[in-house]
Phi, psi and omega in degrees: 000132187282157177289149180293146181255142178279111191237149173203152170266141178206170175257135172273151175261136179309150186298322181292319177299319174309303183300312184298317182291323175293316176297321181294309179310311183299326181283332185252356179230139179288157178304325187272009184289335178162185177271116181292147175271133182298144185313308186300339185259001172293121182200168175247104180294125174266317176207124177271132188258330186082207187273113192236138180283164178300320182298316178285325171308316185293320178297320178288322175305319182293318177287327175296323180297340182271352181287127174239107184211147178285157183291180176199172179257129177262128175246126180252111184214019185218150178216152182197181184224135165252114188289324183292315179271356172069041184241134167257128188231166178234134185206200188234125176307318179228091179300144173291147185307321182298315177308309187298319185290317180302310175305311189301311182301313185290320176301311179302315173301317184293321183297310177301333176277001181090014183266143180295136173230129180305140178286352183287144175300151176292123174237095182299123185202164178239127177283122178263319183225137171253169176059033175281089188287353186214160183297133184256134174292138180262148181297159177289159178294164182121345177283158188189127167225136179227141179206149179282140172257122180239004177197160173230162188220164175250130183242158170248135172271121177246132175236121176211151176043046179067017182230145176254134181227141175252136176233140182280130176265318181208151184229143181232139179268136172274160182295149172253000000 
């Protein structure tokens, strides 16, 4: 029997947006603000699944493959900090309905499949910094990135040698 994998459903950011956000973060946050997330690891989690067996992974992949939903445009124009979890994030002032529906479906499927789902309401965000041990001054309003979301993916989280890396296991296209 194989070891459980640490999995989550997420949206990938286009590479050019990742790079723009990294440059913006470097301009607006001091080096001691927290531990920056690598460009390749920037993503928007839709549903965290935790440690999942191969059998449960297959079942969740099958359920995800049944989702029929149109794509949508995601706008990133908000930033904030959660002091308790020590995270600085980037998000959307008005998340699109398609994003909220997709996350709700995936979280409900995961919950029915016995995967832990946080009781916290879904707050779509991209983690910019971890271990922000003090209140971080946030950038002034006016920043803005928009891009079409045409797919969502299942990712595995790997931790080795003090680094976290995410690898895409499967991708599903949203309807156009």
